[in-house]
C-alpha positions in Angstrom: 0.0 0.1 0.2 2.4 3.2 -1.5 -1.0 5.4 -2.1 -4.2 4.4 -1.5 -8.0 6.0 -1.3 -9.9 4.1 1.2 -13.5 3.9 2.4 -13.3 2.8 6.3 -16.5 1.7 7.7 -17.2 3.5 11.0 -20.7 4.2 12.5 -22.2 7.0 10.1 -21.2 5.0 7.3 -18.0 5.1 5.0 -15.1 7.7 5.8 -12.9 8.6 2.9 -9.3 8.5 4.0 -6.1 9.1 2.1 -2.8 7.3 3.0 0.5 7.1 2.2 2.9 4.6 3.2 6.9 5.3 3.0 7.6 1.5 2.3 10.2 0.0 3.4 11.6 3.0 5.7 8.6 2.7 7.5 8.7 3.4 11.1 5.4 4.6 12.6 2.2 5.9 12.1 0.8 9.1 11.6 -2.8 10.3 11.7 -3.6 13.9 10.7 -7.2 15.7 11.3 -8.5 18.4 9.1 -10.3 21.8 10.6 -13.6 22.4 10.4 -15.9 20.5 8.4 -18.4 23.0 8.3 -16.0 25.9 7.3 -14.4 24.0 3.8 -12.2 22.0 6.2 -10.8 19.0 4.7 -8.0 15.9 3.6 -7.3 18.5 1.3 -6.5 21.4 3.8 -2.7 22.7 2.6 -1.4 22.5 6.4 -3.6 18.8 6.6 -1.2 18.1 3.4 2.0 19.3 4.7 1.9 17.5 8.1 0.8 14.4 5.6 4.2 15.2 3.1 6.0 16.0 6.4 4.9 12.6 8.3 5.4 10.8 5.0 9.2 11.8 4.2 10.2 11.1 7.7 9.2 7.3 7.3 5.6 7.4 8.8 2.7 5.9 7.3 0.5 9.4 6.7 -3.2 8.9 7.0 -5.7 11.7 6.8 -9.5 11.1 6.7 -12.4 13.9 5.4 -14.9 13.8 8.5 -18.4 12.6 8.4 -20.6 15.0 6.1 -17.0 16.2 3.9 -16.5 14.8 0.5 -17.0 11.3 0.2 -17.6 10.0 4.0 -21.2 9.4 4.7 -22.8 11.3 7.7 -23.0 15.0 9.1 -21.2 16.9 11.4 -21.6 15.9 14.8 -19.1 18.8 16.7 -16.8 16.7 17.7 -18.1 13.5 19.5 -18.7 11.5 15.7 -15.7 13.0 14.1 -13.2 11.6 17.1 -15.5 8.0 16.6 -14.6 8.3 12.6 -10.9 8.9 13.8 -10.7 5.7 16.2 -12.1 3.7 13.9 -9.7 4.5 11.1 -7.0 3.8 13.7 -8.3 0.6 14.0 -8.5 -0.6 10.4 -4.8 0.8 9.2 -3.1 -0.4 12.2 -5.0 -3.6 11.4 -2.9 -4.0 8.4 0.4 -3.2 9.9 2.9 -4.7 12.5 2.0 -4.6 16.1 3.8 -1.6 18.1 4.5 0.9 15.6 4.4 4.3 17.2 1.4 6.2 16.5 1.7 10.5 16.0 -1.4 12.0 16.3 -1.6 15.6 14.2 -4.5 18.0 14.2 -4.9 21.4 12.7 -7.8 23.7 14.7 -11.2 22.0 15.0 -9.0 18.9 13.9 -6.9 19.3 17.3 -9.6 19.3 19.3 -10.9 16.0 17.7 -7.4 14.1 18.3 -7.2 15.7 21.8 -10.7 13.5 22.5 -8.7 10.5 20.3 -5.3 10.8 22.9 -7.7 10.0 25.7 -8.9 7.0 24.5 -5.8 5.2 22.9 -1.9 4.8 24.1 -0.2 7.4 21.4 3.5 8.6 20.8 2.9 12.0 20.4 0.1 14.8 20.2 0.6 17.4 18.3 -2.1 20.4 18.2 -1.5 23.3 15.4 -3.7 26.3 15.7 -6.1 24.4 18.3 -9.5 26.3 19.0 -9.4 26.4 22.7 -11.6 29.5 22.2 -14.6 26.9 20.6 -14.4 23.6 22.1 -14.0 22.1 25.9 -10.5 21.0 25.7 -9.1 18.7 28.3 -6.1 17.9 30.1 -3.6 16.0 27.7 -0.6 14.3 27.8 2.8 15.5 28.7 4.0 14.3 25.5 1.8 16.8 23.6 3.1 19.8 21.8 1.2 23.0 20.5 2.2 25.1 17.4 0.4 28.3 17.2 0.6 31.4 15.2 1.6 35.0 16.5 -0.7 36.7 14.4 -4.1 33.6 14.7 -7.4 35.6 13.9 -9.5 33.1 15.0 -8.4 31.6 17.5 -5.9 33.7 19.7 -2.4 33.6 20.8 -2.7 34.8 24.3 -5.3 32.0 24.9 -3.0 29.0 23.3 -0.4 30.1 24.7 -2.1 30.3 28.5 -3.7 26.4 27.8 -0.1 25.3 26.7 1.2 27.0 30.1 -1.3 25.5 32.2 -1.0 22.0 30.9 2.8 22.4 30.9 3.5 21.5 27.4 5.7 22.6 24.5 4.6 25.5 23.0 6.1 26.5 19.2 4.8 30.1 18.6 5.1 31.3 14.4 6.0 34.7 13.9 3.8 36.5 11.2 1.8 33.3 11.2 -2.1 33.9 10.8 -4.6 30.7 11.3 -4.1 29.1 7.8 -0.2 29.2 7.9 -0.2 31.8 4.5 3.4 32.1 3.9 4.9 30.1 6.3 4.1 26.2 5.8 7.8 26.1 5.9 8.0 27.2 9.7 5.0 25.4 10.2 7.5 22.4 9.0 10.3 23.1 10.9 8.6 23.4 14.1 6.9 20.2 13.6 10.1 18.0 13.0 11.2 19.9 16.2 8.3 19.3 18.3 7.7 15.7 17.1 11.1 14.6 17.1 11.4 13.6 13.7 
């Protein structure tokens, strides 16, 4: 399985999922969650694609689903609960096709960060990477010490100060990106560098 677009069963039906497998240099599994489904978020979001490319290049199977109601995924937006179930179903399916024990990285952007934080409370992971997490819009709970947070100083959707306060309260690694807005226009290189450091890839 080098590159495959799959439809994976979940509670709402089938979840459209793109899998990029690095083959022989495979050393882990990375699951990347996209931003808000009702505001154009999908697996094709440039931040999600950027993270998938980075993880693949570093030897991780890069997996990015379309949440329910997006693209060819069945169902409708649920505000996080159903999307968490979708991601858990995708993770279980993908893990079943690889050797046991491969480390798992969860990465999520904006709304996707909220979903991945929920997923990380239910399965064991090597790393949780929150990219511009919508801490001002969703009830984030505690996260593990292996969590890292990346945020743009000029974010106009999730105030930088709120993300910084969350990171400080959780005592997790925090990586600010100067001159970056919520969608990292012109700043994907800096985002990749921060993610490489955060995930120790």
